[in-house]
C-alpha positions in Angstrom: -0.5 -18.5 24.0 2.7 -20.3 24.4 1.3 -23.8 24.0 -0.3 -22.4 20.9 3.0 -21.2 19.6 4.5 -24.7 20.5 1.8 -26.6 18.8 2.3 -24.7 15.7 6.1 -25.0 15.7 5.5 -28.8 16.2 3.0 -28.9 13.3 5.5 -27.2 11.0 8.3 -29.0 12.1 6.7 -32.3 11.5 5.6 -31.4 7.8 7.7 -32.5 5.0 8.3 -32.3 1.2 6.7 -35.7 1.0 3.5 -34.5 2.3 3.6 -31.6 -0.6 4.7 -34.3 -3.4 1.5 -36.4 -2.0 -0.8 -33.5 -2.2 0.6 -31.8 -5.4 2.4 -34.6 -7.5 4.0 -33.6 -10.6 0.9 -34.3 -12.8 -1.0 -32.1 -10.5 1.7 -29.3 -10.7 1.1 -29.5 -14.7 -2.3 -29.3 -14.6 -2.3 -26.2 -12.2 0.3 -24.7 -14.9 -2.2 -25.4 -17.7 -5.2 -24.0 -15.7 -3.2 -20.7 -15.2 -2.2 -20.6 -18.8 -5.8 -21.1 -20.0 -7.3 -18.4 -17.5 -4.7 -16.1 -18.2 -5.8 -16.0 -21.8 -9.1 -14.7 -20.8 -8.0 -11.6 -18.7 -5.2 -9.3 -18.1 -3.9 -10.3 -14.9 -0.8 -12.6 -14.2 -1.5 -15.4 -11.6 1.2 -17.3 -9.6 0.4 -20.1 -7.6 2.8 -21.0 -4.7 2.8 -24.0 -2.4 5.0 -23.8 0.9 5.0 -27.0 3.0 5.8 -25.3 6.4 7.1 -22.0 7.5 10.9 -21.9 7.7 12.0 -21.6 11.8 12.8 -17.9 11.6 9.2 -17.1 10.2 7.8 -19.3 13.0 10.0 -17.8 15.6 8.6 -14.2 14.8 5.0 -15.8 14.8 4.7 -14.7 11.2 1.1 -15.1 10.0 0.3 -17.0 6.6 -0.9 -13.4 5.2 2.4 -11.9 6.2 4.3 -14.9 4.6 2.3 -14.5 1.3 3.0 -10.9 1.3 6.8 -11.7 1.7 6.7 -14.4 -1.1 4.7 -11.9 -3.5 7.8 -9.7 -3.0 10.4 -12.4 -3.2 9.1 -14.0 -6.4 8.6 -10.5 -8.1 4.8 -11.1 -8.6 4.7 -7.3 -8.2 7.2 -7.0 -11.3 4.7 -6.5 -14.1 4.4 -3.7 -16.4 0.8 -3.0 -15.4 1.0 -4.0 -11.7 -1.4 -6.7 -12.5 0.1 -9.5 -10.5 -1.7 -12.0 -8.3 -0.2 -14.6 -5.8 -2.2 -17.5 -4.7 -0.5 -18.7 -1.8 -1.0 -22.2 0.0 0.7 -22.9 3.4 0.2 -26.8 3.8 1.0 -27.1 7.3 -2.0 -24.8 8.1 -4.3 -25.8 5.3 -4.3 -22.0 4.8 -4.7 -20.1 1.6 -3.9 -16.5 0.8 -4.4 -14.3 -2.2 -2.0 -11.0 -2.5 -2.9 -8.9 -5.6 -0.7 -6.0 -6.9 -2.2 -2.5 -6.8 -3.4 -2.7 -10.7 -5.8 -5.3 -9.6 -5.6 -5.1 -5.7 -8.2 -4.1 -3.1 -8.8 -0.6 -4.4 -10.5 -2.5 -7.5 -11.7 -5.7 -5.7 -13.4 -6.3 -2.5 -11.5 -8.3 -0.1 -14.4 -10.5 0.3 -14.2 -11.6 -3.4 -10.6 -12.6 -2.8 -11.6 -14.5 0.4 -14.2 -16.3 -1.5 -11.5 -17.9 -3.9 -9.6 -18.7 -0.9 -12.6 -20.6 0.6 -13.1 -22.5 -2.7 -9.7 -24.0 -2.3 -9.8 -24.6 1.4 -13.2 -26.5 1.1 -11.6 -28.9 -1.6 -8.4 -29.1 0.5 -10.3 -30.3 3.6 -11.5 -33.1 1.5 -8.1 -33.9 0.2 -8.9 -32.8 -3.3 -5.8 -30.7 -3.8 -5.8 -30.6 -7.7 -9.3 -29.7 -7.9 -9.0 -27.3 -5.2 -6.0 -25.5 -6.7 -7.7 -25.6 -10.3 -11.0 -24.4 -8.9 -9.2 -21.4 -7.0 -7.3 -20.3 -10.1 -10.6 -20.3 -12.0 -12.3 -18.3 -9.4 -9.4 -15.8 -9.5 -9.6 -15.7 -13.1 -13.5 -14.7 -12.7 -12.5 -12.1 -10.2 -10.1 -10.7 -12.8 -12.6 -10.9 -15.7 -15.2 -8.8 -13.6 -12.6 -6.2 -12.6 -10.1 -5.9 -15.2 -6.8 -4.1 -14.8 -7.1 -0.6 -16.1 -4.5 -1.1 -18.8 -4.6 -3.6 -21.5 -2.7 -7.1 -21.2 1.0 -6.8 -21.7 1.2 -10.3 -22.6 2.6 -13.4 -20.3 5.1 -11.6 -18.1 5.3 -14.2 -15.4 6.0 -17.9 -15.4 2.8 -20.2 -14.9 4.8 -22.9 -13.2 4.0 -23.5 -9.6 6.4 -22.0 -7.0 7.4 -24.9 -4.6 8.9 -23.5 -1.1 
């Protein structure tokens, strides 16, 4: 148990912004933003995409899971702050090659089965394992959009309430 925590801390400690820029250069961020904009025109949800290179030391010390961190980022970035509670955060933790999706209650687990969100995560993770970060991000955003089209929020679209740009942490 202690060795696992130390390995995790080392993995995160050795991660750098250089790795994030290599995986997600500015042209990839532009394509991700365009994918979000295009996908949001087909459904009433609001998608945010966040990339975190590594967890901060405090989160590691507290042994915060990627899921717990995604929920914290969901709140910190105000993804929940939409008129119809229809925000969805796609969170990528590069150090662990982990993807988490957090959806607000208007499009969350009461409306969408957790397996559907997990399938969206798996699409991205498969691409990421092959080093296809841009393609994985776009495919994942499209998969989230497909879920939102199958399970539209109960209320009509209130317009583009959240920025489409990638959150870099």
